[in-house]
N, C-alpha and C positions, 0 to 999 in steps of 0.2 A: 468292271468294279467305276466307272466314271459314270458322274450324273452331269445334265446338262447344268447350263449356268442361267441365270437369272439376271435381270436389271435391276431389280429390286433392291434398294441399298438396306434397308429394313425391310424384314419380311416375318410375318405372323401367320396363324392357322387363318385369322377371316381373312386376309389379304392373297395369301398362295397356298392353297391346303396340299396340290399334288407336289411340288418340291419337298413340303416339309415332311409329306406322306414317307415321300423315298428316302429322306433321310433318319427318319423313325426306323423305318423299316431295316435299314445299313445299322443303325446302333441295337436294335433287336438281334440283329444277326450277330452281329460285333458279341452282344452280350452273352450268346447262345455258343459261340466261339469259343469266348475264354472260358465259360463253364467245362467244355467238351477238352479244352486244355488242362483245365486242373484236374477233371477225372481221368487223364490220362496220366497224369503224374501219381494221383492216390490210388489207381488199379495196379503201380508198378510191383512187382515180386522181387526183391532182393533175396529171396531164402538158398538160391543156388549160385547167387553173384558172389556175396562175400567170400573172404578166404578165411576170416576168422572173426572174432566179437569185435575188434577194436574198428575193421574196415565197415564191417553192418552196422554200429554206431555212428560211422561217419556218415556211412551212406544215409541212413536214416534222417540225421540231421540235417544234411543237403536238400533230402526231398522234402520234409516238413518246413523248410525255408521257402523253397519252391511253390508249395502249396499256399504258403502265406503271400508270397510276391503275386500270387495267380487272384489274390480274393477280388470279388467284384462289388467294390463299396458302392451301394447303392443312393447313396447321395452325391457321389462324385464323380464330374463324368466320364465315360470311357475315353470320347476325343472331344476335343473342343473346338478344333482346326480342318479344315480343307485345303489343299493344293490343288490347282489343274495348271500341269506343265505343259508347255507350247510344243516340248517334244520328251523325248524318253532321256530322263537323267542321266548323263553319261555319255549319251549319246552326240553323232554330229548333227548340229541345228541348221539343218538343209531345209529347204522349201520342201513343203509336204510331209515332213517328219509328224509321225504320230505322238503325241501326247497321252500323258496318264494321270490319274486322278490318285490321291493319297490323302487318307484320313491321317490329322495328327492327333496323337492322346499323349495318355501318360505312362503306357507300357505298348510293347509290340502284341500283337494278336494276330493269328493267322488260321486259317480254314483248315477242313479235311486233309485239302489238297498240298497243305503248305504255302497256301498262295497268302498275302498280308492283309487283312481285314483294316488292321490300324495299326500305323508308323510310331515306334518310339519317338518324343518327341526330340532325344537325342542324338538320334541317326542323321547323318550328313542331309538327308534329301528331305529332312525337316529345317532345315536352317532358313530357306528363304522366307517360313512362316514369321520368322522374328525379323530378319535382314531386309526384304524384299521392299521396295516402295516405287512411288511412281517415277522417279529419277533412275532407279535400279533395280527394273523388275525382275531380275535373274530368271530369266526363262519364265516365269509364272503369269498364265493368263489370268489366273482368278485365285484369289483369296477368300476363303469363305471363312467369318466367324459363326460359332454356335451360342445361342443363349438357352440356359437352363432354367427349371423350376423346380428344387429337390435334384431329384435324378431323371426327369422328362425335360425331351428336348420341346423346347417350347417358340422357339425364334433362330434366325440365321440371318449373316450380315455380308453382301458381298463386294468385295472390292476387283475392279477390272485394272489390275496393273499394268498390262500391256494396251490400254485403249487410251492414247492420246485424247479422245474427247472427253473421258469421264474427269472430272477434277478431283483433287484429293480431299477427302472428306475427313474429319475426327471419328473415329469408331466411336459407336453409342454402347454397343456391347461390353467393349474393350472399357469406357469408363464405368458403364454398371457394375462390371464384374471387379475392377478395382474399389469402388465405393460398396461394394456389396456390404451388408451387416454382418459382423462377427461376433460368433459366441462360442466359448472354448476355445481351446490350444490354435496355435499359429498353423494357418492353410499354406499348401503350396501356391507360386504366382506361375504355376508352367503355364496358365493361359494366356498371361498380361505380358511375360519379359518383353522389356523392349530393346530395340538394337544396342544402345551401348552396355544395359546390362549382359546380352547374349553375347557380346566379345569378352567378359570376362567371364562368364559360365564355362565360356568354351575354351578359355585360354590353357595351353598345352600343359602337361604334367611336370615336367623339366623346370620349369621358370615359378619361381613364388610371386605373388600376387598381394600387393596392398591397396584397400579400398577405402579412402576417405567419403565418407557418407554422411551426410545430414538428418534429421530427423525425415523419415516418411522415404527415403530414396531406394529402400529394399537392400539396403546392403547384408544385412541378414539372410535374408531370403535368395539373394544373387550367391552369396558363400553356401549355402546349403545345397542349391542346384549344381554348382558346380562341383561339390563332392559326388552329387548324383551324376554328372556326365562324367567327371575322370574315374568312376568304378564303369559305366559303358563302356568308355574309349581304353580303358586300361585294366578290367576286370580281373584277369589272371595277375598282373603284376601288384595290384592291391591286393586280392585275397591273399597272397605272401606277405606283405609288408605290414599291411594293416592300414585302417583309417582312423581319424580320430577328430571330435568336435569339440573345444573349450570354449565354456561359456562364464559367464562371471557369478554366476549363483544355482541354485538348484532349481530354484521358482522360473526361472529363465530357462532352463534346460528342460524343465518339466512342457513347459510352454511351448517349446520347439519341437519337441520328441517325435511328433506323428509327420512330421514335413517330409522325412525320407521314406518311412515306411510307405504312407502316400503314392509315392513313386515307386515302390516296389523295391527300396533298397533297406536292407533287415541289419547287414552285419559292420554298420559304423558305429565306434563306440563313443561316450559320450562322458566329461567330467569336465569338474572346476579344478583351477591351478592348484586349490588345496587338494583336490584327491590327487594331485600325481605327487605332490610331496608328501604323501601322510605315512612319514620314517615314524612320526611320533606322534601322540596324542596331542591334540591343541586345547588347554584350557585355559590361556592368559590373551592379553590383550596389552601393545605396544602404545605408548601415547605416540601421537604423530611425529614429534621431533624425531622419535626414538628411530619408528619404524621408516622414515626416511633417510636416515643411516643405515639401517641393515638391510633395506631395499638397495643400496646404492651399488653401483658395478664394481669399485673399489673393493668391496667385502669378498670379492673373491681372489684378489692379488692376498690378501691377509690372510685368507682360508689356506691358499697354495703355502704359502711361506711356513704356517703354523702346523701343516702336516709335513711338509719335507724336514722340517727343523727336527722330527722323530730319526732320520736318516744320520748315522755316524759312521766316521771312517774307521775302519777295522783298527783297533790295538795292538794286533799280532797276527801271527800267520797262523794255517791252517795246519794241521799234520792228520792224515788220514790215514788209518790201519784197515788193510786187506791180507789177512792171512799174516804171513812173515815180513811183508813188503811195510814200509811206511811210505809215504808219500807226501812231500809238505809243499803247502802254495805258501809263498813269501806275502808278507803284510803289502809290499809295493805292488804286486800282481794284484791281490785283493782290491787294494786303493783304485786301481785302473780297472777294475769291473765295475766296480760302485760307480765311478766317473762317466765311465762311458755311458751306465744304465741312465745317469741319471741327464745325461745330455741327450739323451734321445726324446726327452721328453714323454714319456709313456706312460699312463696311467699307474699311480702309486702300487695300485695290487697288482697286478701286469709285470713291473718290475721286482716286485718281492718276489713272484711265482718264476722268474727267469734269471732270481741270483743263482739260485743254489744249482742250476744245470748249468749257468757260467764257470762255477767255481769246477762241478764235474766235470766241465768239458776240460779246464787246465789242467786237472789230477790224468785226464785221458790222453793229454798231449805229451806230459811225461811217460807215461803206462808206453806210447808208442816209441817213444826214444828209447826206452828200454828195450824194446825188440819184442813187447807182448802187442797182442791184436783185440783190444776191447770192443765191445760192440756197445749198441743204444742200450741194453738190457744192461751192462756194467756202468753205463754213463749213468742212468736209473737209481741205480743201486746207491753208488758213490752219492748225488744230490741227497738220498735219503739217509744218509750216515749221521751220526749224532754230532759228531764233530763241525760238520756242515751245517747243520740244522743249528746250533746253538751260533753261531757264527752268524748264520742270516737273522734269526732273533735279536741277537746283538746290535746288527750293524743296520736292518732293515726291518723293524718292528711291525707288528699288526697294528693298525688303528682304529679303531672305531669312530663313523665319521660322528655320530650324536654325542660321543665321549668329549671328540674335539672341540666342537661348537658347544660342549656345556662349561669345558676348560676356559674357553675365550671370553666366554659371558660371562664367567664367575671371578676370573685370576686377573686381575688387573696387571702385574707384572707381565705374563703370558703376553696379553694382549698387548701392552705398551712395546714388546719386544717384536712382534710380528707384524705391527701398525704403524711403525716408526717410518715417518716419512709419505705415510697414504693416509691416515686420519690424524686429525689434531687432537689435542687434548680434550678439549669438549666434546668432540666427536665420538672418543673411545669413552669419555662420561656416559655420556648418553647412551651407549650402549650395553654397558655393564650394567648385571643387574645387584637392585640395592641389598637382596638376600640373595647371595648364593646360592643353587641348589644340591644338596648333597649326592642325587643320582640321576641318571636320565629318568628315572619313572615317576620320581616325584618332583620333577622340574615342570614350572607352568609355563609349556613354549608357548609362543605366541605365533601366528600364522607366518609371520617372517621369521623367527627362529626357523620352522619347518623348513625354507625354502633354503638356508645356511646349511642345514642340514643335507638337503638336496644337491646342493652345490658340493659340498663336502663328499658327498655317496659317489658324485661324478669323479673326482678326483682321485675316488680309490677306484672304482669300478664304470666301465663306459657303462652310459644309460643304454636302454633299447631304443634305436630309432624307428621309428614309421614311415611309411611311404608318403602318406599327406596330412598335415595337420591344417586344420581351420581355427581361427584363434579369433573370437569374437569380443566386442566389447574389451580391447587391445589396448583404447586412450587410457585404460584406470590401472596397469600393469609396471609395476618399478623395472628397474633394469634388471634385477636378479630374478626376477620374476619372467623375464622375459627369456633370458638365459633358461630357466626350467624351460622350458617351452621350446627353444630353440633345440635343446639338448632331444628330445621327442621326436625331432626332422633333421638330424645333422645328416643324412643321407638321404632325404625325401625332399619334399617342397612344402610350401605353408599359403596358407590363404589369409589374411589379416584384416580384420573387420574393426572399424571404429570410425571416431569423430572426435578431433581434438576438441572442439566444443563443449564436449559432454565429457570430458574428465573430471572426474571429481573425488580423487583422492590427493592428497596432498604430494604425492610422488607424481602426478598424472604424465601421459606423455608431452612435452613440448613439440616434438617433430619427429614424422616419421622416419626418418633418416638415422636420427638418433634410435630410435627404437627398434628399428630394422636392424642397424649396425650390432644391439645389443642382442636380436634374434639371431644373430648368423646368415641373415641373409639380406646382405648389403647389397646384394646384386637387384631383388627384387623392384618390379614395377610400380609405382604407386597410381592408381587410377581416382579419379575425382567423378562422385556421384552428384550433381547438383538438381538434379529434377526431382520432384517431390509427388509422389504417386499417394501417399497414406495422409498424409497432415493437411486440412482444408486451407486453403488460401490465406483468410483473417487470421488464422490462429500460428501458421508459420510467420505472416508477415508481424504479427504481434511478438512473437516468442524472439524473432531476428533482433529485435531492439538491443538486446542483452549482448549479441554477438561484440560488439566494439569493446566491449567489458571484459569481454572470458575469451575472446579467439580473434584479435584484430587481424584482418587482412583475409579469412576466412572466407570464400564464396559463400553469401548466403542461400538458403536452398529457396526455388522458385517451383512454386506448386502447380503443376499441370493440371489439375483438377478442375472443371470446367463447375462445379459445386462449392461455392465459397464457403460452405459450411455452417454449422452456427456457433455462435458468442459471444458472449456476455461476460460482462465484469460488474458485478455487485456489491457495493455497500453492505453490510449486515452489521446488526447487534452484536456485541459480546456475547457468546454462548455457539449452541450448537444450531438453533432452528433454522438460521439462513440454509445452511449446508443440508439440514434434512429437507427442506423443501425443495431445495435443488435436485438433491437424490430424487424425490418422489415423482417429480415434473419430468425428468430425464427418464426413468423409470416407464413414463406411458410410451414413451417409441420404441421401436424394434429395434434390439442389440445389445450388445455389453455396453454396461455401464462402470467405471472405474471412480472412486473416489481417492485423491491422492490427499496426502497429509505429511507435515513435519513429524517424525516418528513420535517425537514427543505429545504429539498430539492424537496418536492412535487410539490409544486406551481408553480417552474419553470420548472420542467417537465411536467407539465400538460399541460402549455402555450406551452411547446417547441412540444408536440404530437398534441395539436390543431393545429399548424400552419404547421407542417407536413402533417396533413390531416390524423393522424393514429388513430381512433377510440378507446375509452378506455371507461372503468367504474371503481366505486371505490369498496373497499371490500365490500362486501354483497347486490352488485348489480347484477342480472343476466347476464351474457355474452351470447353471442347468435354466429350461425354461422358465421355471418357478421363481429360482434366485438367479441375478443377473447380474447382482452388484458384487464387485471385490472391493475390501478395504487395503488400501496398499500405503505402507510406510514409504516416503520419498526416496529413500535409501535402495529399496527393492524396484524402484519403476521403469527403470532404465532396461530398453529391450523388450517391454510388454506394451501393447497397445488395446485401444478400448475404441467403440465406437464413439461412448460421450465420457468426458470426465469431469468431476467437478474438482476443482482444485481450491483446497481449503488455508487459508492465511498465507500467501505468498512470503511475507516477510517472516514467518516462523522456520518456512522450509530453508530460509536462506542463513537466519540465525542459527540454525542447528547444525551448522557446518562450524569447521576451526578458523576458516578465514573467510572474507566476503566473497573471493573471486570463486571457490571451491562453492562456495553458499549459492552465488549467479549460476554458477553450471548444474548446479541441482537443481535449480529452478528451471533454468531451460529446457533440462531433459523431461520436468513435470508438465512444463508447459505443451509440452511436444509428443503427447500418448493418446492424443484424440482421432480419430478416424472423420467422424463426421462433426461434432460438436464438441465447446468447450464454455462451460461456466468457472470465473472464479470470482469466490466470495472472500471478503476481507474486511475486517471489525478494526483494523489498526492501519490501515493506509495502504498503500503499493509500495517496493521499492523505489526509489527515484530513477533506477537506471532504466524501467519500464516506461519512462516519460508520463 
């Protein structure tokens, strides 16, 4: 498989046809091998293998997923790099040892003999592609990067890492790939992962990781590639326990949903926090002050008190009649059973299920003392006795979580009783409904209410835990939302992604240590990404003027891009003419264009675009070569990116939020969505914090 290395730093067809031809031949052979692998799976006959229709359906699903994973995406390079080892990996590095050559790509491909044509980027042998350097060559003689136009291999670039005479240089192909125009959903960064990103991607499954990263540092991509790596390294375990990616909204999830399938991973679920806690229909909304109190972690204690207030100490003993015998469990013994269950701190529902068995056991002890020999069947029969069931209903009644929250938010006395010493009078008043609802179905539940119901549901019955959860844009979650996510990974690990400077909710995260504590992952390692790969130098420098006002002490992102990008601030007359002109100008360039504006301005701009004949789509909708403009409300811009951005009226973006700091954070987000260029248009002047 080895091919000779050449000294050309950057080569193309006109400079060195033979090496490029050989690499193209290997690409063609690899695509043919992948096609053969897919055909082998398609030809599988399971008619005589499955024992029943259930097994047959499961096998068919596995085969279907395998076929999808082996798809050859014509526009996506099958491999993007090559490693020439000085010695065989894992072998003794002695003089004269024979090295090997490996092509690094998105998935493993082998020929008919089982020999690898392409090595999965997640395999240990591929790691030096991301980590090796002149200072630490890691036994690599040559690292070769490939350049593609569409799906065609058109260039290559070599680094002789073990040659001390060759100076280290910046990879032009790497820069080109980072700056390549993007239209449509987010794509993987598997060809451009940097060493500091790779360390996070390959962190072990047992530990949780929190990634603080400014705009353009690749934190979302790192989180998604970490999921892909963990599925590769711990496939069987995660197949049993499951993985989940949590994003801030549906537009964001739609934007990132193709990344993992492009890497061959199809079994990862995606959801928003609202999806996780959808126990009731959400039809209402809270004022900011109310949502802050409902999202406070202290509400968990209020709910716990309210729930366990339903437990009552027994007022009298129980008499169980079996045949001609009567067995009496005295009240003091019942009290001991109830107190013991309360002291065990198990779920309310689990304790309620255990109570009749404990009472029945007390009866069996009496039977044994009387000379009888009862077994488990007798104990179960006693536990179902009418007297026992009546006692359990009186002492430990069933509680519906939604009805519990409904009563807390509707009944001032009930709330005051269980919030005493936890919430002050003003906070209690803030969460109470002005018009109490009559029933769970008729209530105008808010998103924060749904989180409270989820908390109460978990107090009653344990929430199912997954093997790994990725939480993106985490800085916008309330403490109660963190708890809701944490319940989904109590026995698993988490990857938390966010940027404190981009927190745009009134309850935005103040510190990662506090957030991780609410999540139940206080031991998580916090990593900071400060190298900017996406946002141009001039743009990120301008946006960073806001940092002292929105996140003092946070390290500004330092763009490593050689291209400073296109950046202009334009004073415009009132109206939409200046915005439309900027959109037309940027649409003449290659790539996607985002028009970001304060939410209140979006209807006017949409009408102006339509009147001007400029086609556009909304966030989450697919752009096409014909329609490359997306009109984005500032509230939905987080996590999205466009080659070029027109930002309309920064002052309006700030004014659209309940307070100035949140407004400036929203503006910071909007300013940092551009990959290649930004035009800021304003008729009302700029916020003074921008200088």
